[in-house]
KOLVOMAR-173041 format. One record per residue (C-alpha): residue in three letters; x, y, z. Coordinates in steps of 0.2 Angstrom, whole numbers, plus 5000, padded with zeros to 4 digits. Layout:
ALAXYZ...
//
This chain:
MET493050065073ASN493350245072THR492050355080ARG492250535072GLY491150685070THR490950755088GLY491250935090ARG491250985072ARG490351135065LEU488751085055VAL489551155039ASP491051035041LEU489850885043TYR489150905026ARG489750945009PRO489150914991VAL489550744983TYR489450724965ASP489450564954ALA488950644938PRO488750814930CYS487450934937LEU486950814952PHE486850904968PHE486450824985LEU487150825003GLU487950675011ARG488750655028ARG490650695027ARG491750535029ARG493350475023MET493750345009ILE495250235012ARG496450214997ILE497950104995HIS499150144980GLY500550044974PRO501650144962ALA502250064946ILE504050014945ASP505050084931PRO506249954923SER507550094922ASP507650094941LEU508349924941ARG510049974935GLY510749794935GLU509749734950THR508449604949ARG507149704959VAL506949874968GLY506049834983ALA504349864991ASN503250014994ILE501450064996LEU500450215002ILE498950205012GLU497850365014ASP496250445019GLU495950635018GLU497050675033TYR498450555033VAL499650465021ILE500550315028CYS502150275018VAL502450085020ASP504350045016GLY505250145003ARG506250034990PHE508050084986GLY509150174973SER508250284960ALA506550204965ALA506750274982ASP506950444975LYS505250424967VAL504450364983VAL504950524991LYS504250624977ARG502650534977LEU502450554996ASP502850744995SER501450764982ARG500150714995ASN499850865006LYS499350765022LYS500150715038LYS501550585035ILE501750425044LEU503250315040PHE503050125042LEU504650015040SER504349825040HIS506249795042SER507849875038HIS508449775022GLY509049905009ASP507649874997HIS506349925010ILE507250065020GLY507950175006GLY506450295003LEU506050315021ASP507850365025LYS507850495011GLU506250565016LEU506850595034SER508450665026LYS507550785015ASN506050845025ASN505450895042ASP503650865041VAL503550675046ALA502450645061VAL502850465066LEU504050325062ILE503450145066CYS504750015066GLN505549865075ASP506449895091PRO508349865087ALA508549795105SER507449655100LEU508549595086ASN510049485087ARG511549575079LYS512649425083TYR511649315070SER512849375056ASP513749525049GLU512349565038ALA511149565052ARG512249685062ARG512349795047ASN510449795045ILE510249835063GLU511449975062LYS510450055048LEU508850045058GLU509750125073ALA510350265061LEU508650295054ILE507950305072THR509250435077LYS508850535062ALA507050535066LYS507250585084LYS508450735079LYS506950795068HIS505750775083VAL504850635074SER503850515086VAL504650345085ILE503550195090PHE504250015091ALA502849905085LYS502349755095ASP501649595089GLY499749625087GLN499849805091ARG498349915085PHE498650085077GLU497350215072TYR497650375061GLY496150465055ASP495050325048ILE496450205045VAL496550065057PHE497849935056TYR498749805066THR500649745066TYR501149565067ARG502949505068ASP503449355059GLN504949245058PRO504949115044SER505048945051SER506548885041ALA508348965040ARG508648895022ASN508449065014THR509749165025GLU509249325017THR507449305023TYR507949225040ILE509049365045ASN507649495045GLN507349425062GLY505449455061SER504849575048LEU503349665052CYS501749645042LEU500349765042TRP498549715042LEU497049825038PRO495549715044GLU494149835039VAL494849835021GLY495449655021PHE497149705015LEU498849625021TYR500449705017THR501749565021GLY503449655021ASP504649505021THR503549395031GLY503149215027ALA501349175022ASP501149075039CYS501049245047ALA499249255041GLU498849085047GLU499649105064ASN498749265067ASP497049205060LEU497049345047ASP495849325032PRO496349445019ALA495449475002VAL497049554995ALA498849505000THR500549564994GLY501949454989PHE502749365004HIS504649405004HIS504449464986GLY503549294982ASN504749164987TRP503949135004LEU502249084997ALA502248894995TYR500748814987LEU500148745003HIS500048925011ALA499348994995ARG497948864995ASN497648905014LEU497549085010LYS496249054996ALA495248945008ARG495249095020GLY494449205006CYS496049284998LEU495549324980TYR496949434975TYR498849414976TRP499849574973ASP501649544968ASP502449704976ASP504049694966TYR504649684948SER506049594939THR506649584921LYS507449424924MET505949344932THR506949224943ASP506249084953PHE506549194968LEU505249314962MET504049194952THR503649064966GLY502249164974ARG501449214957ARG501449034951ASN500748964967ALA499449104969LYS498849074952ARG498848884955ALA497748904970GLY496449014960MET496949184965THR497049334953VAL498849394952PHE499349574949ASP501049644946LEU501849824947HIS502249844929ASP500949984930ASP500050064945ILE498849984956ASN497450074966ILE496250004979ILE494850104987ALA493750055001PHE492050125005LYS490250075009CYS490849895014LYS491549864997GLY493349864990VAL493749914972ILE495449864964TYR495949964948LYS497149874938GLY497449834919GLY495949944914LYS494749844924ALA493849864941TYR493949704953ARG492749714967PHE492649624984GLN491749645000CYS492549725016SER491849795032TYR492449975030ALA490850075030GLY491350255026PRO490550315010ALA491550384995SER491550574992PHE492250624975LYS492250794966ALA491050834952THR491350744936THR491350894925LEU491550934907THR493251004910VAL493950834917VAL493150734903TYR493950854890ASP495650834900VAL495550644899LEU495050644881SER496550764877GLY497750654885LYS498150764901TYR497850614912GLY498850494902LYS498250314899GLY497950154908ASP498250124927SER499250294928ARG497650384923VAL496750304937THR498050364949LYS498050544943LEU496150554943LEU496150484961ASP497450604966ASP496350744960GLY494850684969PHE493850614955ASN492950444953PRO493850354939GLY492350244935SER491150394934VAL492450494923GLN492750344912GLY490850324909TRP490650504903VAL492250494893ASN491550334884LYS489950434881PHE490750584873ALA491950474863GLY490450384856VAL489650554851LEU491250614843LYS491350464832
//
C-alpha cells in the first residue's frame, strides 16, 4: 500500500474537487488509477488476423505502457503514449512481434522513457527453435536501445513487486503446460501483470493457469494468449474466484477459432465479455472500479481506496459534448477522462440539457 503525503506543502495537499457545476469543497489530494485499452482500427490489420495487445495504466504522475502491438497500430500506441504528459514506464510481457512493436518505436523516437521492464534474455532458451532465437534477439536489441538512451532496464522476476506513484503491481512468469501450440510455447514464459488493489490481470501470452498457480483473484482479466489459452475449465475456475469481466485484448475480422475460444468459454462460464472494437476505460477509486464500455458503466468492488478528483463539470464542456467536439460512444469517454472530467457527471448534465433543448 502506498503511503504518500509527507513533506508536501499544505496547498499541495488540498485542491477543489467538483462533481457538478457550482459545487465547491475541499478534499485531500490523492490519485485515481485508470486503465485504458485503445480501440483497434480495422484498417490497421492490413491482411493480418490481429494487431496485438496494448494497454495504458496511469495515475496523475506515471503512465505505464504495457506491450505495444505492431505495424500501423504500433504507431498509434506511440502517439497515444506521447499525448500523456507523464513519466513513462514501458512493460514488455514478451518479445513476440505483436507485443514489442510500439515499445521499440517509442524508444527509437523519444528520449523521455524512464524504465523498461522485461524478461531477462539470459533466462530464455534460444536453442528451442529458430523463431525463439529471433525473438530473443529482438529483446536484446530493445534492451540495447534502451540502455543507449539511459533508460533503466529491470528484468522482472516471478512474483516481483513494483510501485510507481499510486500504481502497485506484481509480475508473474508463466509457461503454458502444453507444447501443442508452438507459437505460445516458444514465448518461454510470458510475463503477466497483476494489479491486486484494482483486481485487474493483464495476461500477455500467459495461460489462464497463471492465475490459479499464483492464487490471483481478478475481477477483470484480459484474453489469455489472444483468447486461445482460456479453456472452459479455467474460465469456470476464474469465475469461481470472482472474475466478472473478460477483456478480449485483440481484434479480428476473420474471427478465427484462435481468437474466439476465450470469448466463448468466458461467456459460457458467466462472465461479461468486452472487445476492442471501441475503447475501453477502467477507473479505480474509493474501493470501487468502474468499466466504461458500450455506453454503459459496469461496477465492481476493489481495494484501491484513493478518492477520485475530477475537474469541474462546466457549461463549456457540456456544450462541447453536445456540439460533437468529444465525439461519440466509448471514444467520448476516453477524451473526457483525458481532459480530467468525470464521464458520468458530464453525461448526466448533457442529458438534462438535451431534455431542455427538446
